[in-house]
C-alpha positions as CSV (number, residue, x, y, z in Angstrom):
1,M,-37.2,131.5,-160.8
2,G,-34.7,134.6,-161.7
3,H,-33.6,136.4,-164.7
4,A,-31.0,137.6,-166.5
5,R,-29.5,140.7,-167.1
6,V,-27.6,140.2,-170.6
7,R,-28.3,142.1,-173.6
8,T,-27.8,140.0,-176.9
9,A,-26.4,141.0,-180.0
10,D,-29.5,140.2,-182.1
11,H,-31.7,142.2,-180.1
12,P,-30.2,145.2,-178.0
13,E,-33.4,146.6,-176.6
14,D,-34.0,143.0,-174.9
15,E,-32.7,142.4,-172.2
16,G,-32.1,138.7,-170.3
17,P,-35.6,138.8,-168.5
18,T,-37.5,138.6,-171.4
19,M,-35.1,136.0,-173.2
20,L,-33.6,133.8,-170.4
21,K,-36.7,132.3,-168.6
22,E,-37.9,128.9,-168.0
23,G,-40.0,127.8,-170.7
24,R,-38.7,129.6,-173.5
25,R,-36.8,129.1,-176.7
26,V,-33.5,129.9,-177.4
27,R,-30.1,129.1,-179.6
28,L,-26.8,128.4,-179.3
29,A,-24.9,131.7,-180.0
30,V,-21.7,130.5,-180.4
31,D,-20.2,127.2,-181.3
32,L,-19.3,124.7,-178.7
33,R,-16.9,122.4,-177.7
34,L,-17.3,120.1,-174.7
35,A,-15.1,117.6,-173.7
36,G,-14.6,115.7,-170.1
37,E,-15.3,112.6,-167.9
38,V,-18.1,110.7,-169.1
39,V,-20.4,109.7,-166.5
40,P,-23.8,107.5,-166.9
41,A,-26.8,109.2,-165.8
42,G,-28.7,107.7,-162.6
43,G,-25.1,105.3,-162.9
44,P,-22.2,105.0,-160.7
45,A,-19.5,107.3,-161.5
46,A,-16.6,106.1,-163.5
47,E,-12.9,105.6,-162.0
48,T,-11.1,108.9,-162.3
49,G,-9.9,109.0,-165.6
50,T,-11.4,105.9,-167.2
51,G,-13.4,107.7,-169.9
52,A,-13.5,110.7,-171.7
53,G,-15.8,112.0,-174.2
54,F,-15.8,115.1,-176.9
55,L,-19.2,116.6,-178.2
56,A,-19.4,119.4,-180.4
57,L,-22.4,121.6,-180.5
58,A,-23.0,124.1,-183.2
59,A,-23.9,127.6,-183.1
60,G,-27.7,127.7,-183.6
61,V,-29.0,124.6,-182.3
62,G,-32.4,125.3,-180.7
63,G,-33.5,124.5,-177.2
64,T,-35.7,125.1,-174.3
65,V,-34.8,127.2,-171.3
66,E,-35.3,124.5,-168.3
67,R,-34.0,126.6,-165.3
68,V,-32.2,130.1,-164.9
69,T,-29.9,131.1,-162.1
70,D,-28.7,134.4,-161.0
71,E,-25.8,134.3,-158.7
72,D,-25.4,137.9,-157.7
73,R,-22.2,138.7,-156.7
74,P,-21.6,139.8,-152.9
75,P,-21.4,144.3,-152.6
76,G,-17.7,144.5,-151.3
77,P,-16.5,146.6,-148.3
78,E,-17.4,149.9,-150.2
79,V,-20.7,149.2,-151.6
80,R,-21.9,148.3,-147.7
81,E,-20.5,151.4,-146.6
82,Y,-22.1,153.6,-149.7
83,E,-25.5,152.2,-148.8
84,R,-25.4,152.8,-145.0
85,L,-23.8,155.8,-145.3
86,K,-26.4,156.8,-148.1
87,S,-29.4,155.6,-145.6
88,L,-28.5,157.4,-143.0
89,L,-27.9,160.8,-145.3
90,D,-31.3,160.2,-146.5
91,D,-33.0,159.6,-143.5
92,F,-31.3,162.0,-140.9
93,G,-29.4,164.1,-143.3
94,H,-32.0,167.0,-142.7
95,Q,-31.4,166.6,-139.0
96,M,-28.0,167.1,-138.8
97,P,-25.5,170.0,-138.0
98,P,-24.9,171.6,-141.6
99,A,-21.0,170.8,-141.1
100,S,-22.2,167.0,-140.3
101,R,-24.1,166.8,-143.4
102,R,-21.4,167.8,-145.4
103,Q,-19.0,165.3,-144.3
104,L,-21.5,162.8,-145.0
105,E,-22.5,163.9,-148.3
106,E,-18.3,163.9,-149.0
107,Q,-18.2,160.2,-147.7
108,V,-21.1,159.3,-150.2
109,T,-19.5,161.6,-152.7
110,A,-16.2,159.2,-152.6
111,L,-17.9,156.2,-152.2
112,E,-20.1,156.6,-155.5
113,P,-17.9,155.0,-158.1
114,A,-17.7,151.7,-155.7
115,W,-21.9,151.7,-155.6
116,T,-22.0,152.8,-159.6
117,A,-19.4,149.8,-160.4
118,H,-21.5,147.8,-158.8
119,L,-24.6,148.2,-160.5
120,E,-23.4,147.9,-163.9
121,R,-21.8,144.6,-163.1
122,K,-23.6,142.0,-164.6
123,L,-25.6,139.3,-162.4
124,R,-23.6,135.8,-163.3
125,T,-26.6,134.0,-165.0
126,T,-26.5,130.1,-165.8
127,V,-29.0,128.4,-167.4
128,R,-30.1,124.4,-168.0
129,V,-31.3,124.3,-171.7
130,R,-33.2,120.8,-173.2
131,F,-31.8,120.7,-177.0
132,D,-34.0,119.9,-179.6
133,N,-31.4,116.9,-180.3
134,G,-32.5,115.8,-176.7
135,F,-28.8,117.0,-175.2
136,V,-29.5,118.9,-172.1
137,L,-26.7,121.5,-171.4
138,D,-26.6,122.5,-167.2
139,D,-24.9,125.3,-165.6
140,A,-24.3,127.0,-168.8
141,P,-23.2,131.0,-168.9
142,G,-26.3,132.9,-170.2
143,D,-24.7,135.0,-172.8
144,L,-24.1,131.4,-174.8
145,F,-28.0,132.2,-175.6
146,A,-29.9,134.2,-178.0
147,P,-33.2,134.1,-178.4
148,A,-34.5,131.8,-180.7
């Protein structure tokens, strides 16, 4: 499966690829309060509004990562144009007339801030963690967890 690109407060040098992997031990980094409709696992869904539940999980609760999902946000039009023009410049720039090459270089330079922002943007990483107490938290943001 995938891995996250998240820095943790405990280990700033430890980026997500080594922390958020299936089978790795993690601990909850913050207190969580979960509230919502209660639906029995494997059973029929209850009528809307018939049941509600509340669960509190304290920071430090340990568990094991069962699944990691990275959802890369699609690049915007400026990023796609930067990729297209940069590829054109890299592949054929040496064959272009000087004025055309200069114009292409200016276009690439103008789009570089969008490209840089795209590269720096974090992936949305979600995890499924089975806590030691038996609870399972699915589709939780990866930055809620720290290495155990």
